[in-house]
Structures are given as C-alpha cells and as structure tokens.
C-alpha positions as a Python dict, from the first residue, in 0.01 Angstrom:
ca = {
    (1, 'M'): (0, 0, 0),
    (2, 'D'): (140, 338, -103),
    (3, 'V'): (85, 631, 133),
    (4, 'G'): (48, 986, 6),
    (5, 'V'): (-40, 1312, 178),
    (6, 'F'): (-325, 1541, 82),
    (7, 'L'): (-197, 1891, 146),
    (8, 'G'): (-480, 2115, 258),
    (9, 'S'): (-443, 2450, 81),
    (10, 'Q'): (-734, 2642, 236),
    (11, 'Y'): (-664, 2915, 489),
    (12, 'S'): (-865, 3161, 694),
    (13, 'A'): (-910, 3519, 579),
    (14, 'D'): (-669, 3657, 837),
    (15, 'E'): (-376, 3425, 764),
    (16, 'D'): (-69, 3554, 580),
    (17, 'I'): (-97, 3359, 255),
    (18, 'S'): (271, 3403, 165),
    (19, 'V'): (365, 3239, 495),
    (20, 'A'): (113, 2963, 419),
    (21, 'V'): (281, 2890, 87),
    (22, 'Q'): (620, 2865, 255),
    (23, 'D'): (471, 2627, 512),
    (24, 'L'): (343, 2402, 232),
    (25, 'I'): (687, 2402, 72),
    (26, 'E'): (843, 2301, 404),
    (27, 'Q'): (577, 2034, 459),
    (28, 'T'): (648, 1890, 114),
    (29, 'R'): (1018, 1865, 195),
    (30, 'L'): (938, 1694, 524),
    (31, 'I'): (695, 1452, 357),
    (32, 'R'): (961, 1370, 97),
    (33, 'D'): (1235, 1320, 354),
    (34, 'T'): (1026, 1101, 585),
    (35, 'G'): (941, 848, 314),
    (36, 'Y'): (591, 911, 181),
    (37, 'D'): (500, 813, -175),
    (38, 'A'): (300, 1110, -306),
    (39, 'I'): (158, 1455, -247),
    (40, 'W'): (-192, 1558, -354),
    (41, 'L'): (-376, 1889, -388),
    (42, 'G'): (-747, 1965, -423),
    (43, 'Q'): (-939, 2241, -598),
    (44, 'H'): (-1223, 2478, -520),
    (45, 'F'): (-1327, 2816, -648),
    (46, 'L'): (-1497, 3103, -466),
    (47, 'S'): (-1409, 2999, -112),
    (48, 'H'): (-1412, 3361, 10),
    (49, 'P'): (-1372, 3470, 285),
    (50, 'A'): (-1144, 3167, 321),
    (51, 'Q'): (-835, 3170, 100),
    (52, 'Y'): (-792, 2868, -129),
    (53, 'L'): (-465, 2842, -321),
    (54, 'Q'): (-522, 2727, -676),
    (55, 'T'): (-408, 2382, -773),
    (56, 'T'): (-207, 2407, -1092),
    (57, 'P'): (46, 2678, -996),
    (58, 'L'): (80, 2548, -641),
    (59, 'L'): (136, 2188, -750),
    (60, 'S'): (397, 2310, -997),
    (61, 'R'): (585, 2487, -718),
    (62, 'L'): (562, 2195, -477),
    (63, 'S'): (675, 1953, -748),
    (64, 'A'): (1018, 2117, -728),
    (65, 'E'): (1045, 1981, -372),
    (66, 'A'): (882, 1641, -431),
    (67, 'G'): (1188, 1439, -525),
    (68, 'D'): (1087, 1089, -634),
    (69, 'M'): (731, 1119, -502),
    (70, 'N'): (431, 1113, -733),
    (71, 'V'): (229, 1434, -752),
    (72, 'G'): (-146, 1430, -800),
    (73, 'T'): (-465, 1630, -805),
    (74, 'N'): (-735, 1526, -562),
    (75, 'L'): (-943, 1653, -726),
    (76, 'L'): (-933, 1879, -1031),
    (77, 'L'): (-1287, 1998, -1109),
    (78, 'L'): (-1276, 1895, -1474),
    (79, 'P'): (-1640, 1980, -1567),
    (80, 'M'): (-1566, 2347, -1491),
    (81, 'L'): (-1252, 2352, -1706),
    (82, 'N'): (-1163, 2337, -2075),
    (83, 'P'): (-1001, 2000, -2147),
    (84, 'V'): (-762, 2146, -2405),
    (85, 'D'): (-622, 2380, -2142),
    (86, 'V'): (-600, 2095, -1888),
    (87, 'A'): (-429, 1869, -2143),
    (88, 'E'): (-164, 2133, -2216),
    (89, 'Q'): (-109, 2241, -1855),
    (90, 'Y'): (-78, 1890, -1716),
    (91, 'A'): (132, 1758, -2003),
    (92, 'T'): (375, 2034, -1906),
    (93, 'L'): (350, 1938, -1539),
    (94, 'D'): (416, 1573, -1626),
    (95, 'V'): (735, 1682, -1802),
    (96, 'I'): (834, 1899, -1505),
    (97, 'T'): (784, 1609, -1261),
    (98, 'G'): (972, 1356, -1470),
    (99, 'G'): (659, 1159, -1554),
    (100, 'K'): (523, 1133, -1199),
    (101, 'L'): (184, 1300, -1248),
    (102, 'I'): (-151, 1143, -1154),
    (103, 'L'): (-454, 1346, -1261),
    (104, 'G'): (-744, 1296, -1022),
    (105, 'V'): (-1069, 1451, -1145),
    (106, 'G'): (-1415, 1494, -997),
    (107, 'L'): (-1757, 1630, -1078),
    (108, 'G'): (-1771, 1917, -829),
    (109, 'Y'): (-2080, 1977, -617),
    (110, 'R'): (-2109, 2350, -532),
    (111, 'A'): (-2376, 2525, -738),
    (112, 'E'): (-2212, 2866, -697),
    (113, 'E'): (-1894, 2744, -864),
    (114, 'F'): (-2081, 2626, -1173),
    (115, 'A'): (-2290, 2943, -1184),
    (116, 'A'): (-1981, 3164, -1174),
    (117, 'M'): (-1833, 2968, -1465),
    (118, 'Q'): (-2157, 3020, -1661),
    (119, 'L'): (-2217, 2646, -1658),
    (120, 'D'): (-2523, 2436, -1575),
    (121, 'K'): (-2447, 2194, -1292),
    (122, 'K'): (-2676, 1943, -1467),
    (123, 'D'): (-2417, 1914, -1744),
    (124, 'R'): (-2132, 1811, -1515),
    (125, 'V'): (-2141, 1436, -1589),
    (126, 'G'): (-2142, 1491, -1964),
    (127, 'R'): (-1863, 1746, -1942),
    (128, 'L'): (-1656, 1510, -1726),
    (129, 'V'): (-1697, 1213, -1960),
    (130, 'E'): (-1623, 1417, -2272),
    (131, 'G'): (-1335, 1596, -2103),
    (132, 'V'): (-1166, 1271, -2002),
    (133, 'E'): (-1196, 1130, -2354),
    (134, 'I'): (-1043, 1446, -2497),
    (135, 'L'): (-756, 1438, -2246),
    (136, 'K'): (-670, 1080, -2332),
    (137, 'R'): (-676, 1148, -2705),
    (138, 'L'): (-481, 1474, -2694),
    (139, 'W'): (-212, 1310, -2481),
    (140, 'T'): (-172, 1006, -2707),
    (141, 'E'): (-276, 1114, -3059),
    (142, 'D'): (-203, 1383, -3314),
    (143, 'N'): (-464, 1553, -3530),
    (144, 'V'): (-757, 1499, -3293),
    (145, 'S'): (-1109, 1575, -3409),
    (146, 'Y'): (-1399, 1543, -3168),
    (147, 'Q'): (-1769, 1621, -3182),
    (148, 'G'): (-1958, 1606, -2854),
    (149, 'K'): (-2245, 1781, -2684),
    (150, 'H'): (-2016, 2010, -2488),
    (151, 'F'): (-1686, 2021, -2678),
    (152, 'T'): (-1583, 2026, -3043),
    (153, 'L'): (-1231, 1990, -3180),
    (154, 'D'): (-1122, 2006, -3543),
    (155, 'N'): (-788, 1847, -3627),
    (156, 'V'): (-587, 1974, -3328),
    (157, 'S'): (-267, 1856, -3160),
    (158, 'I'): (-81, 1954, -2845),
    (159, 'A'): (292, 1976, -2784),
    (160, 'P'): (471, 1883, -2577),
    (161, 'K'): (305, 1555, -2503),
    (162, 'P'): (334, 1416, -2148),
    (163, 'L'): (655, 1240, -2060),
    (164, 'Q'): (448, 933, -1973),
    (165, 'N'): (261, 778, -2262),
    (166, 'R'): (-43, 905, -2076),
    (167, 'P'): (-75, 1013, -1712),
    (168, 'Q'): (-323, 802, -1522),
    (169, 'I'): (-664, 958, -1471),
    (170, 'W'): (-832, 871, -1141),
    (171, 'F'): (-1195, 954, -1065),
    (172, 'G'): (-1316, 1081, -733),
    (173, 'A'): (-1656, 925, -672),
    (174, 'T'): (-1903, 904, -383),
    (175, 'A'): (-2242, 793, -519),
    (176, 'D'): (-2290, 444, -663),
    (177, 'K'): (-2340, 566, -1021),
    (178, 'A'): (-2021, 767, -1001),
    (179, 'I'): (-1833, 461, -871),
    (180, 'E'): (-1961, 255, -1163),
    (181, 'R'): (-1840, 530, -1397),
    (182, 'A'): (-1499, 524, -1228),
    (183, 'A'): (-1481, 146, -1265),
    (184, 'L'): (-1543, 166, -1639),
    (185, 'Q'): (-1371, 486, -1747),
    (186, 'A'): (-1093, 568, -1499),
    (187, 'D'): (-756, 416, -1418),
    (188, 'A'): (-848, 414, -1047),
    (189, 'W'): (-1117, 526, -805),
    (190, 'I'): (-1050, 777, -526),
    (191, 'A'): (-1298, 724, -241),
    (192, 'T'): (-1416, 997, -7),
    (193, 'S'): (-1329, 1035, 360),
    (194, 'M'): (-1697, 1090, 452),
    (195, 'T'): (-1843, 749, 378),
    (196, 'E'): (-1860, 509, 673),
    (197, 'W'): (-1634, 210, 630),
    (198, 'G'): (-1914, -46, 635),
    (199, 'E'): (-2088, 132, 349),
    (200, 'M'): (-1753, 171, 179),
    (201, 'K'): (-1703, -207, 175),
    (202, 'R'): (-2027, -245, -20),
    (203, 'Q'): (-1910, 18, -267),
    (204, 'V'): (-1570, -148, -307),
    (205, 'D'): (-1750, -467, -402),
    (206, 'L'): (-1962, -268, -651),
    (207, 'Y'): (-1647, -118, -803),
    (208, 'H'): (-1480, -453, -859),
    (209, 'Q'): (-1800, -626, -976),
    (210, 'T'): (-1863, -351, -1231),
    (211, 'R'): (-1516, -402, -1373),
    (212, 'A'): (-1557, -779, -1376),
    (213, 'D'): (-1891, -755, -1558),
    (214, 'A'): (-1723, -539, -1823),
    (215, 'G'): (-1435, -783, -1865),
    (216, 'L'): (-1180, -541, -1722),
    (217, 'A'): (-869, -644, -1532),
    (218, 'K'): (-920, -751, -1171),
    (219, 'E'): (-598, -583, -1062),
    (220, 'V'): (-666, -210, -1036),
    (221, 'R'): (-555, 64, -800),
    (222, 'F'): (-800, 193, -543),
    (223, 'A'): (-729, 508, -344),
    (224, 'K'): (-900, 616, -24),
    (225, 'C'): (-889, 961, 134),
    (226, 'V'): (-860, 959, 513),
    (227, 'E'): (-855, 1239, 769),
    (228, 'L'): (-587, 1131, 1013),
    (229, 'F'): (-436, 1242, 1340),
    (230, 'V'): (-187, 1051, 1556),
    (231, 'G'): (-187, 1138, 1926),
    (232, 'D'): (-48, 985, 2242),
    (233, 'D'): (-373, 794, 2294),
    (234, 'K'): (-732, 796, 2171),
    (235, 'E'): (-861, 1051, 2420),
    (236, 'S'): (-585, 1306, 2371),
    (237, 'A'): (-592, 1262, 1992),
    (238, 'L'): (-965, 1340, 1978),
    (239, 'R'): (-912, 1642, 2199),
    (240, 'E'): (-624, 1778, 1990),
    (241, 'A'): (-783, 1708, 1650),
    (242, 'E'): (-1138, 1830, 1714),
    (243, 'P'): (-1080, 2207, 1674),
    (244, 'F'): (-933, 2151, 1328),
    (245, 'I'): (-1097, 1845, 1170),
    (246, 'G'): (-1431, 1924, 1331),
    (247, 'A'): (-1431, 2280, 1199),
    (248, 'K'): (-1329, 2167, 852),
    (249, 'Y'): (-1620, 1924, 832),
    (250, 'K'): (-1868, 2185, 944),
    (251, 'A'): (-1755, 2385, 641),
    (252, 'Y'): (-1777, 2080, 413),
    (253, 'Y'): (-2130, 2000, 526),
    (254, 'S'): (-2236, 2364, 483),
    (255, 'W'): (-2111, 2345, 123),
    (256, 'G'): (-2328, 2036, 60),
    (257, 'M'): (-2042, 1788, 33),
    (258, 'G'): (-2235, 1523, 226),
    (259, 'D'): (-2542, 1530, 3),
    (260, 'N'): (-2434, 1240, -221),
    (261, 'V'): (-2275, 1027, 49),
    (262, 'P'): (-2453, 690, 85),
    (263, 'G'): (-2574, 599, 429),
    (264, 'E'): (-2497, 836, 715),
    (265, 'S'): (-2279, 1126, 593),
    (266, 'G'): (-2218, 1256, 944),
    (267, 'A'): (-2382, 1591, 873),
    (268, 'G'): (-2614, 1562, 1172),
    (269, 'I'): (-2358, 1437, 1423),
    (270, 'S'): (-2248, 1700, 1674),
    (271, 'D'): (-2019, 1486, 1889),
    (272, 'F'): (-1673, 1474, 1733),
    (273, 'G'): (-1589, 1132, 1872),
    (274, 'E'): (-1902, 988, 1713),
    (275, 'L'): (-1825, 1162, 1384),
    (276, 'T'): (-1484, 998, 1364),
    (277, 'K'): (-1605, 640, 1424),
    (278, 'N'): (-1557, 427, 1111),
    (279, 'R'): (-1500, 747, 915),
    (280, 'F'): (-1171, 913, 1020),
    (281, 'I'): (-852, 774, 1174),
    (282, 'V'): (-787, 956, 1501),
    (283, 'G'): (-612, 789, 1793),
    (284, 'G'): (-290, 665, 1943),
    (285, 'V'): (-30, 483, 1734),
    (286, 'D'): (-184, 138, 1784),
    (287, 'D'): (-533, 269, 1699),
    (288, 'V'): (-403, 428, 1380),
    (289, 'I'): (-213, 117, 1275),
    (290, 'E'): (-523, -98, 1327),
    (291, 'D'): (-741, 133, 1119),
    (292, 'C'): (-485, 163, 839),
    (293, 'L'): (-459, -216, 822),
    (294, 'Y'): (-839, -232, 792),
    (295, 'H'): (-812, -6, 489),
    (296, 'R'): (-539, -221, 337),
    (297, 'D'): (-662, -570, 421),
    (298, 'V'): (-1042, -538, 431),
    (299, 'L'): (-1118, -254, 190),
    (300, 'G'): (-828, -340, -40),
    (301, 'V'): (-686, 11, -55),
    (302, 'T'): (-371, 30, -268),
    (303, 'D'): (-316, 404, -223),
    (304, 'L'): (-394, 562, 112),
    (305, 'I'): (-424, 940, 84),
    (306, 'V'): (-399, 1085, 432),
    (307, 'R'): (-468, 1441, 535),
    (308, 'L'): (-243, 1548, 820),
    (309, 'N'): (-285, 1927, 812),
    (310, 'F'): (-606, 2120, 861),
    (311, 'P'): (-704, 2489, 855),
    (312, 'G'): (-578, 2666, 1166),
    (313, 'M'): (-365, 2375, 1289),
    (314, 'P'): (-38, 2507, 1440),
    (315, 'R'): (273, 2438, 1237),
    (316, 'E'): (439, 2231, 1511),
    (317, 'L'): (132, 2007, 1540),
    (318, 'V'): (127, 1949, 1164),
    (319, 'R'): (494, 1860, 1166),
    (320, 'R'): (448, 1621, 1458),
    (321, 'N'): (159, 1451, 1281),
    (322, 'I'): (361, 1405, 960),
    (323, 'E'): (670, 1274, 1141),
    (324, 'R'): (488, 1046, 1383),
    (325, 'F'): (277, 881, 1115),
    (326, 'A'): (586, 831, 898),
    (327, 'S'): (806, 684, 1168),
    (328, 'E'): (560, 483, 1379),
    (329, 'V'): (277, 383, 1143),
    (330, 'I'): (392, 359, 781),
    (331, 'P'): (651, 82, 846),
    (332, 'Q'): (371, -130, 998),
    (333, 'V'): (117, -81, 720),
    (334, 'R'): (296, -36, 390),
}
C-alpha cells in the first residue's frame, strides 16, 4: 500500500498567505524526507472569505520539492474547465515532474462554482466524460477531431506531449453511479473520507464487480482519502484534533459535500468522537495502525491518501503529525 499526503491548501481570511505557501513548501520537503510516496492537492473556487490556493500553480511549485514522489490532483474539477487547457497544462507538469503525475478529477458539487463559470451543474457528468476522452486522445494522438455535446475539436494537436505515454486519470466518486463510472472509465477510483467504512465495503464490491462484468482487469488501483491524526492515545488525539478536523467538516457539510454520500454522511452528528467512528482515523499509534490495516486488508486500498494538516492547525502540530505517522505507522502498514 502506497501512502500519500493530501496537502490542505485552504486558509482563513486573516492568515498571511505568503507564509502559508512557505509552510506548504516546508511540509512537502518533510513529507519527501520522511518516506511518503505522493503529495496531492485539491481544488475549489470562490471559497471567500477563506483563501484557497489554486491547484495548478501550487502543484507546480511543490513539485520542485517532491523528489521521487508522485504528484497528483485530488481533485481537479474537470467539468468546470476546458479539457484542451487541462491537457496542455498537465502535459507540461508531467514533463516537469519527470513523468510522476496522476490526474485525479471529480464532478464538483457546489452550485455557486458552476454558476460563476456560466455552466449548468446538470451538465457536469457529460462534461466530465467528454473531457476525459479528450484528455486521453490529446495526450496520445495527433490531429484529434472530436464532436460532442459540450466540446468540439477540429484536427488539433498539443505539444509537448506528457513524458508518460499518458498520465493516469483517477476519478473521485461518492455515489454508486459515479463509482460505476470510475470502474469503467478511470484508471483508479478515489474514495471519499466521509463514507462510513461499512458502506464503503459495499461500494468497493460494486467497483470490482462492475469491472468484472465489463471484462476489465481484476488488478486495479483503489485510493481512499482519510482524515488522520496521531496522538499519544485515543482521548488526547480526539481532543487535539477536534478544533481543526471538526471545523473543517462543518464547512464541508455547509457546502453540501455530504449530500451524495450513501448511508450516514455525518452531517447531523455533533459529537466529534461519534463523527470519527468508522470514518476518520484519530487515535494513538496502535489505533491508527489498526485502522490503516483495515483499509489495506479489508477494503483493499492500494493508495492511502492521508490528510495530516487542517485549517488553523499550528505548524508544530502538523509537523508532529507528519513525522509520527511516517516513523511509527507507515513501516507497519505499507
């Protein structure tokens, strides 16, 4: 099981954003030097009054510090973007990283983002599917023509091409239909951190069965996002993590992120300890090891994407979380 770090890039309105960028650079160096396999960045628009650093330029800067790690997007909001621009930008980034790019894409869920882009949210599935097809073709073919509902191309090519034959495209998916789409059209599925693990097991089975029914290879990568905090013990870990993870999830739920989560999304749970159960990994070292092994051995996760920094979390606490997980947990679960 590979272990990568999702680097949160959202900050409060009163934080010095130039200091925040330097912190992310230093975190990337620490993640590299302590033996992780990848770094990942997400994307949102219109997060005001919060400050959200945009994915493409930030990932380019952090790639300079990533060493041999993979770099990935988790997730790029492809339906809001032009696939020709994405193909060109991320072909360049693949060259910059020495062929270590993974492009994670998702539908997006915030109506205000689509409205500001002059797009109908109802078109997001079609724009995702067409966009992915265009990316694959532009990266691997010359003289591409395409006629779809949302995009039209007439005999176009991009240069440079990616250093890889084609970067892998992973789909973020929460609802069953989206997971079926990921099984059939993506190189891997990235699962959300909100879904309870019991419900997740059912969806993992759906993912693999959908591929089997389509005659696709049984061996496929499966990534899972996890909010994670390592403390001295369960009680102290919950106490230390709550002001940061708890606040972040209040924001997520207010944005509507839990609307498509099967089963209990956690939106109505006020007690932080209850919210974390079978959803996040928060505890002492032994607790964290046990839960990571569940992800590896029961859910079949091949790529664990852990979030170790959260808005407002002090720098020294972030660093401790990164170092402790790397030294005391990763050797037991990889």
